[in-house]
C-alpha angles and dihedrals in degrees: 000000000000126000094262096057090038091057091051090049092047091053093048092048093047092051090045091055093047099039099095093047093044093049090048090055093054114105099195137041089239090060091048089050091051093050092047092048092052091047091052090049091051091050091048092049091054099042094044090052099049096090095037131087127239124202093227092187093059108114092223091053092045089053092049092048089053090048089051090055091048092048092049090054088054091050091052091049095048093047085074090057103050090147086084096054094165090062091047091052091050092051092047090049092051091048094049091047089058089047091052090051090051094047089052088061092062115107 
């Protein structure tokens, strides 16, 4: 598995591990819906990319993989601060958006 697909899998697994805790921290159904939607998008990005090829030496892909690593660090850090669930949701949304951009590069 190359670094592109690995970063999509890492994001999906990280969100899978944190999903129950993150959902429990949500105070409204709208927040739960946002978290769930981002989780579903992350899962879709990973599963839709499994049978595709990435050009892992492409500078755009390298940049997105680096962004994925940076975003995952942010997710791990904010998981410790679930009292500000709106910030956590924003960071998850940003991370999944990068993942979607990376998944779109698969051919």
